C-alpha positions as CSV (number, residue, x, y, z in Angstrom):
1,M,36.8,44.1,169.8
2,N,38.9,41.9,172.0
3,I,40.2,38.7,170.5
4,V,42.1,36.2,173.2
5,I,44.4,33.5,171.9
6,Y,44.6,30.3,174.7
7,T,47.2,28.4,173.6
8,N,50.0,25.8,175.0
9,I,53.1,27.7,174.9
10,L,54.8,30.8,173.5
11,T,57.5,30.0,170.2
12,P,59.5,32.1,168.1
13,Y,57.6,31.4,165.1
14,R,54.2,32.3,166.5
15,R,55.7,35.3,168.3
16,Y,56.3,36.8,165.0
17,F,52.7,36.7,163.5
18,Y,51.3,37.5,167.0
19,D,53.1,40.8,166.9
20,L,51.3,41.7,163.8
21,L,48.1,40.7,164.8
22,W,48.5,43.0,167.4
23,E,49.8,45.9,165.6
24,E,46.7,45.3,163.5
25,Y,44.4,45.3,166.0
26,R,45.8,48.3,168.3
27,R,45.8,50.4,164.8
28,N,41.8,49.6,164.8
29,G,41.7,50.2,168.5
30,D,41.3,46.8,169.4
31,E,42.3,44.4,172.3
32,F,44.6,41.6,171.9
33,H,45.6,39.2,174.5
34,V,47.8,35.6,174.2
35,L,47.2,33.5,177.3
36,L,49.7,30.6,178.1
37,M,49.1,27.7,179.4
38,A,52.8,26.9,180.1
39,E,56.0,29.0,179.9
40,T,58.2,26.1,177.9
41,E,57.6,22.4,177.3
42,P,60.3,19.9,177.6
43,N,61.4,19.5,173.8
44,R,62.0,23.1,173.2
45,N,65.1,25.1,172.5
46,W,64.7,28.6,173.6
47,A,63.2,30.3,176.7
48,Y,59.7,32.2,177.5
49,K,61.7,35.1,179.3
50,D,63.4,35.7,176.0
51,L,59.9,35.9,174.0
52,K,57.4,37.4,176.4
53,T,56.1,40.7,175.5
54,G,52.8,43.1,177.0
55,Y,50.0,41.2,175.4
56,T,51.6,37.8,176.6
57,K,50.1,36.0,180.1
58,T,51.3,32.6,181.2
59,M,48.6,31.1,183.2
60,R,49.5,29.4,186.4
61,G,49.2,25.4,186.4
62,R,51.1,22.1,185.6
63,T,52.3,20.1,182.7
64,F,51.7,16.3,182.4
65,I,52.8,14.0,179.4
66,H,50.7,11.4,178.6
67,R,52.1,9.0,175.7
68,G,54.3,12.0,174.2
69,I,51.1,14.6,174.5
70,F,51.6,17.7,176.9
71,I,48.6,18.2,179.0
72,H,48.7,21.2,180.5
73,I,46.7,22.2,183.5
74,N,45.6,25.8,184.5
75,W,44.2,27.4,187.1
76,G,42.5,30.8,187.5
77,L,41.5,30.9,183.9
78,K,37.7,31.7,184.6
79,A,38.9,34.5,186.5
80,V,41.5,35.8,183.7
81,L,38.2,35.6,181.2
82,R,36.1,37.0,183.2
83,E,38.5,40.1,183.5
84,L,39.7,40.1,179.6
85,K,35.8,39.5,178.2
86,P,37.1,38.2,175.1
87,D,34.4,38.8,172.3
88,I,36.2,36.0,170.1
89,L,38.1,33.3,172.1
90,V,40.6,31.2,169.8
91,C,42.0,28.1,171.2
92,A,45.2,26.4,170.2
93,G,47.4,23.2,171.2
94,S,46.0,19.3,172.3
95,Y,42.1,19.7,173.2
96,L,43.2,17.4,175.7
97,C,44.0,20.4,177.6
98,P,41.1,20.9,180.3
99,G,41.4,24.3,179.7
100,I,39.9,24.1,176.3
101,W,37.4,22.1,178.0
102,Q,36.3,24.7,180.5
103,A,36.4,27.9,177.5
104,L,33.8,26.1,176.2
105,K,31.7,25.4,179.0
106,W,31.8,29.2,179.6
107,K,31.0,30.3,176.2
108,K,27.6,31.2,177.0
109,K,28.4,32.5,180.4
110,F,31.0,34.9,179.0
111,H,29.5,35.6,175.8
112,Y,32.1,35.0,173.5
113,D,32.5,32.9,170.4
114,I,34.9,30.5,170.6
115,L,37.2,29.0,167.6
116,Y,40.0,26.2,167.4
117,W,43.2,26.7,165.8
118,S,43.7,23.1,163.8
119,E,46.4,21.7,162.0
120,S,45.8,18.4,159.8
121,H,46.4,14.6,160.8
122,L,45.1,13.6,157.6
123,N,47.8,11.5,156.2
124,E,50.1,11.1,159.2
125,Q,51.4,7.5,160.1
126,R,50.6,6.1,163.4
127,S,51.1,2.5,164.9
128,Y,47.8,2.9,167.3
129,S,45.4,-0.1,168.2
130,R,41.6,-0.2,166.8
131,F,40.6,0.5,170.2
132,R,42.8,3.8,170.6
133,I,41.8,5.0,167.2
134,W,38.5,4.5,167.8
135,A,38.3,6.6,171.3
136,R,40.5,9.1,169.3
137,E,37.8,9.6,166.5
138,T,34.9,9.7,169.3
139,L,36.7,12.3,171.3
140,R,37.4,14.5,168.4
141,K,33.8,14.7,167.2
142,T,33.0,15.4,170.6
143,V,35.1,18.3,171.0
144,Y,34.8,19.9,167.2
145,K,31.3,20.0,167.3
146,R,31.2,22.1,169.9
147,F,33.4,25.1,168.6
148,D,31.8,27.8,167.1
149,G,34.4,27.7,164.2
150,F,38.1,27.1,162.8
151,W,41.1,28.7,161.9
152,Y,42.3,26.3,159.3
153,A,46.3,26.7,157.4
154,G,45.5,24.7,154.1
155,K,43.5,22.5,151.9
156,L,44.2,19.6,154.1
157,S,44.0,21.2,157.7
158,R,40.1,22.3,156.4
159,Q,39.4,18.2,155.2
160,F,40.9,17.6,158.8
161,I,38.1,20.0,160.7
162,E,35.2,18.9,158.3
163,K,35.4,15.4,159.2
164,Y,34.7,16.3,162.6
165,S,33.1,19.3,163.1
166,R,29.5,20.7,162.6
167,P,28.4,21.3,158.9
168,D,27.3,25.2,160.1
169,S,30.9,25.7,161.8
170,K,32.5,28.9,160.3
171,M,36.0,28.5,158.6
172,F,38.6,31.0,158.3
173,F,42.2,30.5,156.6
174,V,44.8,31.6,158.5
175,Q,48.2,30.6,156.5
176,N,50.9,30.0,159.1
177,L,53.3,33.1,158.5
178,V,57.4,33.6,158.8
179,D,59.2,37.0,159.0
180,D,59.4,37.4,155.1
181,N,61.9,39.9,154.9
182,A,64.6,38.2,156.9
183,Y,63.9,34.5,154.7
184,Q,63.8,36.6,151.6
185,R,67.0,37.8,151.9
186,A,68.7,34.3,152.0
187,G,67.1,34.3,148.3
188,E,69.0,37.3,146.8
189,I,72.3,36.1,148.1
190,S,75.4,37.0,145.6
191,V,77.4,34.0,144.2
192,E,80.5,35.3,146.2
193,K,78.8,34.9,149.6
194,R,77.0,31.6,148.7
195,N,80.8,30.7,147.8
196,E,82.2,31.8,151.2
197,L,79.4,30.4,153.0
198,R,80.2,27.3,151.5
199,N,83.7,27.2,152.2
200,K,83.5,27.8,155.7
201,L,81.8,24.3,155.9
202,G,84.1,22.9,153.6
203,V,81.1,22.1,151.0
204,G,82.5,21.8,147.2
205,L,81.0,24.7,145.1
206,D,80.1,22.1,142.5
207,R,77.7,19.9,145.1
208,V,74.0,19.9,145.0
209,V,73.2,21.2,148.6
210,F,70.0,19.5,150.4
211,I,69.0,21.5,153.6
212,C,67.0,19.9,156.3
213,P,65.7,22.2,159.4
214,A,64.7,19.5,161.4
215,R,64.6,17.4,164.6
216,L,66.6,14.1,164.4
217,S,63.4,12.6,165.9
218,P,61.4,9.4,164.1
219,V,58.4,11.9,163.1
220,K,60.5,13.7,160.7
221,G,61.8,10.5,158.5
222,I,65.3,11.6,158.2
223,D,66.2,8.0,158.7
224,K,64.0,6.5,156.1
225,F,65.0,9.3,153.4
226,V,68.6,8.2,154.1
227,D,67.6,4.6,152.7
228,L,66.0,6.2,149.7
229,M,68.8,8.6,149.1
230,G,71.1,6.0,149.2
231,K,69.5,4.4,146.1
232,C,70.0,7.3,143.8
233,R,72.6,6.6,141.0
234,N,74.0,10.1,141.5
235,K,73.9,10.4,145.6
236,N,77.7,11.1,145.4
237,N,76.9,14.6,143.8
238,T,75.1,15.8,146.8
239,T,75.4,17.3,150.2
240,I,72.8,17.1,152.7
241,L,72.8,19.5,155.6
242,I,70.4,19.1,158.8
243,A,70.2,21.7,161.0
244,G,68.8,20.1,164.3
245,D,69.3,17.2,167.1
246,G,67.6,14.5,168.5
247,E,67.6,10.9,169.6
248,L,68.0,9.3,165.9
249,R,71.5,11.2,165.6
250,D,73.7,8.1,165.9
251,L,71.9,5.8,163.5
252,I,71.5,8.6,161.1
253,E,75.3,8.8,161.2
254,N,75.4,5.2,161.1
255,K,73.2,5.1,158.0
256,A,75.2,8.0,156.4
257,T,78.2,5.6,156.6
258,I,76.8,2.1,155.2
259,C,74.7,4.1,152.1
260,G,77.7,6.4,151.4
261,L,76.0,10.0,151.7
262,D,77.6,13.1,152.8
263,I,75.3,14.2,155.6
264,R,76.6,17.0,157.8
265,L,74.7,16.8,161.5
266,L,74.6,20.7,162.4
267,G,73.0,20.3,165.7
268,V,70.1,23.3,166.7
269,Q,70.9,26.4,164.9
270,P,69.7,30.3,165.5
271,Q,67.4,31.7,162.7
272,S,70.4,34.1,161.2
273,S,72.4,30.7,160.9
274,I,69.1,29.1,159.1
275,I,69.1,31.8,156.3
276,D,72.7,31.5,155.8
277,L,72.2,27.6,155.4
278,Y,69.3,28.5,153.0
279,S,71.3,30.7,151.2
280,M,73.9,28.1,150.4
281,S,71.9,25.6,149.4
282,D,70.2,24.3,146.2
283,I,67.2,21.8,147.3
284,F,64.9,22.2,150.5
285,L,64.2,19.0,152.3
286,L,61.6,17.9,154.6
287,P,61.0,13.9,154.6
288,S,58.4,13.8,157.5
289,I,56.1,10.8,157.9
290,S,54.1,13.4,160.7
291,D,54.0,17.1,160.5
292,P,51.0,18.8,160.7
293,N,51.5,22.4,159.5
294,P,55.8,23.1,159.3
295,L,56.4,27.0,158.7
296,T,60.1,25.7,157.4
297,C,58.4,25.0,153.8
298,I,57.2,28.6,154.0
299,E,60.7,29.8,155.0
300,A,62.1,27.6,152.0
301,L,59.6,29.4,149.4
302,W,60.6,33.1,150.7
303,A,64.2,31.6,150.6
304,G,63.8,31.2,146.8
305,L,64.8,27.1,147.0
306,P,63.1,24.2,145.3
307,L,61.6,21.9,147.7
308,F,61.4,18.4,148.0
309,I,59.1,17.1,150.8
310,S,56.6,14.3,151.7
311,N,53.1,13.9,151.1
312,H,52.9,13.8,155.0
313,C,53.7,17.6,155.1
314,G,50.7,19.1,156.1
315,N,50.7,22.2,153.9
316,Y,52.1,20.5,151.1
317,P,49.1,21.4,148.7
318,E,50.0,25.1,149.5
319,V,53.8,25.1,149.1
320,V,54.4,23.2,146.4
321,V,53.4,22.8,142.8
322,N,54.3,19.7,141.8
323,G,57.2,19.6,139.1
324,V,57.1,23.6,139.1
325,N,58.6,24.5,142.3
326,G,59.3,21.2,143.4
327,Y,58.2,17.7,144.3
328,V,56.2,16.0,146.8
329,F,56.9,12.3,146.8
330,N,55.2,9.3,148.6
331,Y,57.3,6.6,150.8
332,A,54.8,3.9,149.7
333,K,56.0,4.9,145.6
334,E,59.6,4.7,146.2
335,N,60.7,4.6,142.6
336,E,58.8,7.5,141.8
337,A,60.5,9.3,144.5
338,I,64.2,8.0,143.5
339,S,63.4,9.0,139.9
340,Y,62.2,12.8,141.0
341,L,65.4,12.8,143.4
342,E,67.7,12.1,140.3
343,Y,65.9,14.4,138.2
344,I,66.5,17.4,140.8
345,I,70.1,16.8,141.4
346,D,71.0,16.5,137.7
347,N,68.5,19.6,136.1
348,E,70.3,22.7,137.2
349,P,67.9,24.6,134.7
350,W,65.0,23.0,136.5
351,R,66.5,24.3,139.9
352,K,66.8,27.8,138.8
353,S,63.4,28.0,137.4
354,A,61.6,26.2,140.9
355,S,63.3,29.0,142.7
356,E,62.1,31.9,141.0
357,K,58.4,29.8,141.2
358,S,59.1,29.3,145.0
359,K,59.5,33.5,145.4
360,L,56.5,33.9,143.4
361,L,54.5,31.6,145.4
362,A,55.7,33.1,148.7
363,K,54.6,36.6,147.0
364,E,51.3,35.5,145.9
365,R,50.2,33.5,149.1
366,Y,52.4,34.4,152.3
367,D,52.2,38.2,152.4
368,S,52.7,38.7,156.2
369,K,50.8,42.1,156.2
370,V,48.4,41.0,153.2
371,V,47.2,38.1,155.2
372,V,47.1,39.9,158.7
373,K,44.8,42.4,157.4
374,R,42.1,39.7,156.2
375,I,42.3,37.9,159.5
376,V,41.6,40.8,161.4
377,S,38.9,41.8,159.0
378,E,37.1,39.0,159.1
379,M,37.2,38.4,162.5
380,R,35.8,41.8,162.9
381,E,32.7,40.9,160.3
382,M,32.2,37.7,162.6
383,I,31.2,39.6,165.3
384,K,28.8,42.0,163.7
């Protein structure tokens, strides 16, 4: 069997998943390739040269930006597909990229099944005009109905796909995966090491610490969350660590001062530092207003953190059992969100219990080796 993934760029978090797929396919005598539309995109903080490997190939082409969407145009895709002879072609990235339309056009010519790796946009907040929404919906239905099947990451992404795809489309559950061994170490740290990490940042040992690894951009909702947190009666017991940078830095700093919050903007951090930040924190925070499938939620599970995330995070049904290992909040229900926050800040026994439940959930749903073996087996069954 030969499987090819055609996607926008190579990212550190996808590289881990691709490595596992490549190893499993090689073990079965199969081929695995990843075709990249471009080496990078303007809002990325890593270099392709540090990630490339034997199974990846970057296509020639150009990139255009339209309303914040990166449109990659590739040359020579037809020749590459003719050479690789895939049995299954999995497309990812924006369906507005011409290469995906071409791949759909050539599926009969080259005798491959074509799948789309789709996220969920069901609960995202967008201020689009009615015409733009109509155009988007029409285009999605046109494109999605041409795929033979889909990779989906959870309940919401499947619901999103079913809204646009054919009823007979094949569905494959493909969880997002992270390096479970690396993040698991964060949840196994000693009290002494945890205190040492806090002392380095000047964070009091008695503080309830939130960790939010996210860009300082509107879609991450941090500015809105600051307003929410500012209304909590026990806000003075907390420290919020934000690992990321972006255009809202000054706004967030100003709001934090006005609301009287201890917020530390740490900038973009490497994986090793993120793991340390998880280790010294009490609660994982992701207050996004649009976030199709954040991998950081899965990192937090392995790190044994309770989660406090918005209902705009596309994988919330998989990563949070409400009240058990975290809470999913809704900006439209402000009083409820504040009551959740005040409860988890005050309740250390709950946080300890939620931590263990997060670890258990990670092992049940996101064990990398188990998931990859199942995916490879299902792909083989598809082409029998």
